[in-house]
C-alpha positions as CSV (number, residue, x, y, z in Angstrom):
1,M,69.4,6.4,-14.7
2,D,71.6,8.0,-17.4
3,N,74.3,9.1,-14.6
4,V,73.7,6.7,-11.8
5,D,77.5,8.2,-10.4
6,A,75.7,11.3,-9.6
7,L,72.7,9.6,-8.1
8,F,74.8,7.8,-5.9
9,A,76.9,10.6,-5.0
10,Q,73.5,12.3,-3.3
11,V,72.8,9.3,-1.1
12,P,74.5,9.4,2.1
13,S,76.8,6.1,3.0
14,P,77.0,3.5,3.9
15,I,74.2,2.8,1.1
16,W,72.7,-0.9,1.9
17,G,70.1,-1.4,-0.9
18,V,69.4,-1.0,-4.2
19,F,65.7,-1.5,-6.5
20,S,66.9,-2.0,-9.4
21,V,64.0,-1.0,-12.4
22,P,65.7,0.0,-15.8
23,I,63.5,1.6,-18.0
24,L,62.2,0.4,-21.6
25,D,61.1,4.0,-23.1
26,K,64.3,4.9,-24.6
27,G,64.8,1.2,-26.0
28,I,66.7,-2.0,-25.1
29,K,70.2,-1.6,-25.4
30,K,69.6,2.0,-23.1
31,E,67.9,-0.2,-20.3
32,E,69.9,-3.5,-20.5
33,N,72.8,-0.5,-20.6
34,Q,71.4,1.1,-17.7
35,G,70.5,-1.6,-15.4
36,K,74.4,-2.8,-15.6
37,D,75.5,0.3,-14.8
38,L,73.3,0.7,-12.2
39,T,74.8,-3.1,-10.6
40,R,78.2,-2.0,-11.1
41,A,77.7,1.3,-8.9
42,S,76.2,-0.6,-6.3
43,V,79.1,-2.6,-6.4
44,E,81.2,0.4,-5.8
45,A,79.3,1.4,-2.9
46,G,79.5,-1.5,-1.0
47,V,75.6,-2.5,-1.4
48,S,73.9,-5.5,0.3
49,H,71.3,-6.0,-1.1
50,I,69.9,-5.9,-4.7
51,V,66.4,-6.0,-5.9
52,F,66.0,-5.9,-9.7
53,T,63.0,-6.1,-11.4
54,S,63.2,-8.5,-14.5
55,I,60.2,-10.5,-16.3
56,D,58.5,-14.2,-15.7
57,R,60.0,-16.5,-18.9
58,E,57.8,-19.3,-18.9
59,G,57.9,-19.8,-15.1
60,Q,60.0,-19.8,-12.4
61,D,62.3,-22.9,-13.1
62,K,62.7,-21.9,-17.0
63,S,63.2,-18.7,-16.3
64,E,66.6,-19.3,-14.6
65,N,68.2,-20.7,-18.0
66,N,65.7,-19.0,-20.4
67,P,66.7,-15.7,-22.2
68,S,63.5,-15.7,-24.5
69,E,63.2,-14.9,-28.3
70,V,61.4,-11.9,-26.8
71,P,64.4,-9.1,-26.8
72,H,63.7,-6.7,-24.0
73,F,62.8,-10.3,-22.1
74,A,66.5,-11.4,-23.0
75,S,67.7,-8.0,-22.1
76,K,66.8,-8.4,-18.6
77,Y,68.1,-11.6,-18.5
78,R,71.2,-10.3,-19.1
79,I,71.1,-8.0,-16.5
80,E,70.1,-11.0,-14.2
81,Q,73.2,-12.8,-15.5
82,D,75.1,-9.5,-14.8
83,I,73.9,-9.2,-11.2
84,K,74.8,-12.7,-10.5
85,R,78.4,-11.9,-11.3
86,A,78.5,-9.6,-9.4
87,A,77.2,-11.0,-6.5
88,A,79.5,-14.1,-7.2
89,A,82.6,-12.0,-7.0
90,S,81.6,-9.8,-3.8
91,N,82.1,-13.5,-1.4
92,G,79.3,-13.1,-0.4
93,Q,78.9,-9.3,0.5
94,M,75.9,-8.3,-1.7
95,T,73.1,-10.7,-2.4
96,Y,69.9,-10.0,-4.9
97,T,66.4,-10.8,-5.3
98,F,64.9,-11.2,-9.4
99,L,61.2,-10.6,-8.8
100,R,59.7,-12.2,-12.2
101,P,56.3,-10.4,-13.0
102,V,53.6,-12.1,-15.7
103,A,51.7,-9.0,-17.6
104,F,50.5,-6.0,-16.1
105,F,46.9,-5.2,-15.3
106,A,48.3,-1.7,-16.3
107,N,49.0,-2.6,-19.9
108,L,45.3,-2.2,-20.2
109,T,45.0,1.3,-21.0
110,D,43.5,3.7,-23.7
111,N,46.3,4.6,-26.2
112,F,48.1,3.0,-29.0
113,I,50.2,0.2,-26.7
114,G,47.5,-0.9,-24.5
115,K,45.4,-1.6,-27.7
116,A,48.0,-3.1,-29.2
117,F,48.3,-5.1,-26.3
118,V,44.9,-6.5,-25.7
119,S,44.5,-6.8,-29.7
120,M,47.8,-9.7,-29.7
121,W,46.2,-11.1,-26.1
122,R,43.1,-11.7,-28.1
123,L,44.3,-13.2,-31.6
124,N,45.5,-15.9,-29.3
125,G,41.8,-16.8,-28.2
126,L,39.2,-15.3,-26.3
127,D,39.3,-18.1,-23.8
128,R,43.3,-18.7,-23.7
129,N,44.2,-17.5,-20.2
130,L,47.2,-14.8,-19.6
131,Q,48.8,-13.9,-15.8
132,M,48.6,-10.5,-14.8
133,I,49.6,-8.8,-11.8
134,S,49.5,-5.0,-10.8
135,T,52.6,-3.1,-10.4
136,K,51.9,-1.5,-7.2
137,D,51.9,-5.2,-5.9
138,I,55.5,-5.7,-7.0
139,G,56.3,-3.0,-5.1
140,T,55.2,-4.2,-2.0
141,V,57.2,-7.6,-3.1
142,A,60.0,-5.8,-3.2
143,A,59.8,-4.2,0.2
144,E,59.7,-7.5,1.7
145,A,62.5,-8.4,-0.1
146,F,64.2,-6.2,1.7
147,L,63.1,-6.6,4.6
148,N,63.8,-10.5,4.2
149,A,67.0,-10.4,2.5
150,S,68.9,-13.3,4.2
151,D,65.9,-15.2,4.3
152,E,66.7,-18.3,2.1
153,R,63.1,-17.5,0.3
154,Y,64.7,-13.8,-1.1
155,R,68.3,-14.4,-0.8
156,N,70.0,-15.2,-4.2
157,T,66.6,-16.2,-6.0
158,G,64.2,-15.0,-9.0
159,I,60.4,-15.1,-8.0
160,S,57.9,-15.8,-10.4
161,L,54.9,-13.1,-9.8
162,A,51.1,-13.2,-10.6
163,G,48.6,-11.4,-8.9
164,D,45.7,-13.9,-11.2
165,A,44.6,-15.8,-14.8
166,L,42.6,-13.4,-17.1
167,T,41.0,-13.9,-20.9
168,P,39.9,-11.3,-22.9
169,R,36.6,-12.6,-22.6
170,D,36.9,-12.5,-18.5
171,A,38.2,-8.9,-19.6
172,A,35.1,-7.7,-22.3
173,R,32.9,-9.1,-19.6
174,I,34.2,-7.4,-16.2
175,F,34.3,-3.8,-18.1
176,K,31.5,-4.7,-19.5
177,E,29.6,-5.0,-16.0
178,E,31.1,-2.0,-14.5
179,T,30.8,0.2,-17.5
180,G,28.0,-0.5,-19.4
181,Q,30.2,-0.4,-22.5
182,G,32.2,-2.8,-24.6
183,N,35.9,-3.5,-24.4
184,P,37.3,-0.3,-26.5
185,F,41.1,-1.7,-25.4
186,H,41.4,-3.1,-28.7
187,L,42.9,-2.7,-32.4
188,P,41.5,-4.2,-35.7
189,L,44.4,-6.7,-37.0
190,A,45.7,-4.6,-39.8
191,C,46.9,-1.9,-37.0
192,L,49.0,-4.0,-35.9
193,D,50.9,-3.7,-39.0
194,H,50.6,0.1,-39.5
195,P,54.1,2.0,-39.8
196,Y,53.7,3.7,-36.9
197,S,54.0,0.5,-34.8
198,R,57.1,-0.4,-36.9
199,A,58.5,3.0,-36.8
200,G,58.1,3.7,-33.2
201,A,60.1,3.2,-30.4
202,A,61.4,-0.2,-29.7
203,T,58.7,-0.8,-27.3
204,H,56.1,-0.8,-30.4
205,V,58.3,-3.2,-32.6
206,C,58.8,-5.9,-29.6
207,L,55.3,-5.7,-29.2
208,V,54.3,-6.7,-33.2
209,R,57.1,-8.7,-33.8
210,G,57.9,-10.9,-30.8
211,I,55.2,-10.6,-27.9
212,R,52.3,-12.6,-29.4
213,V,54.3,-15.0,-30.4
214,W,55.5,-16.0,-27.0
215,Y,51.7,-15.4,-25.6
216,R,50.7,-17.9,-27.7
217,R,53.1,-20.4,-26.7
218,S,53.2,-19.9,-22.7
219,G,50.9,-17.5,-21.9
220,C,52.9,-16.7,-18.2
221,E,51.2,-20.3,-17.1
222,S,53.5,-20.7,-14.5
223,A,53.5,-17.9,-11.7
224,L,50.2,-18.2,-10.2
225,P,51.3,-20.9,-7.5
226,F,53.3,-18.0,-5.9
227,Y,49.7,-16.6,-5.0
228,E,49.6,-18.0,-1.9
229,R,52.8,-17.2,-0.7
230,F,51.7,-13.5,-1.3
231,P,47.9,-13.3,-0.7
232,Y,47.3,-9.6,-1.1
233,L,48.3,-9.9,-4.9
234,V,45.4,-7.6,-6.5
235,K,43.3,-10.4,-8.6
236,R,41.3,-9.5,-11.6
237,G,38.1,-8.1,-10.4
238,E,39.7,-5.4,-8.2
239,R,42.0,-4.4,-10.8
240,L,39.6,-3.5,-13.5
241,E,36.8,-3.1,-11.7
């Protein structure tokens, strides 16, 4: 993603569609630059439809105009705006679909980031729901967006995605039932202010400083109505099992 022109040069023309998934691993600014550069290259290549994986920012309606105070949520909002401007300037030649998933089931990992994620989730209450989704399901919906690019349900619109709502207590119970062990995916509170969490990659900083406050207020609470539209989305037990 550091040289999108070289990537496009390897693909036979014409290029009809692009699935844009910038990665946060090198920091927020890098992710944003990659996303915008991919949009620029898509316009220059005459791409007809872009599917961009963004993030839900308090539901379908609010996500349209709410950048969010969480830095790497706001960067995705800015990439969305860049795509909208490019589409408007194309006079209908390029369209887009924004997929806005909630928290990932894949965040439940036995490493620092996974444990920090669960720890902040627990701090908001053991019975507080957080909507979640399987990353594989995002790809499946992306395929539908490409196949139905001219459909008004996908054309120049955003779609909030959630497979299920899960509480920390639910997660611990299911993990216990399946493994016979208690939930290992959390850290002591003091670890959330460990120097590693402050001095590491931008992901760590965002986790510690922004996401917990946002989860406390919203918890990704507005995407589940779309479950009826995509009934194959993985639910809690399927993922944790």
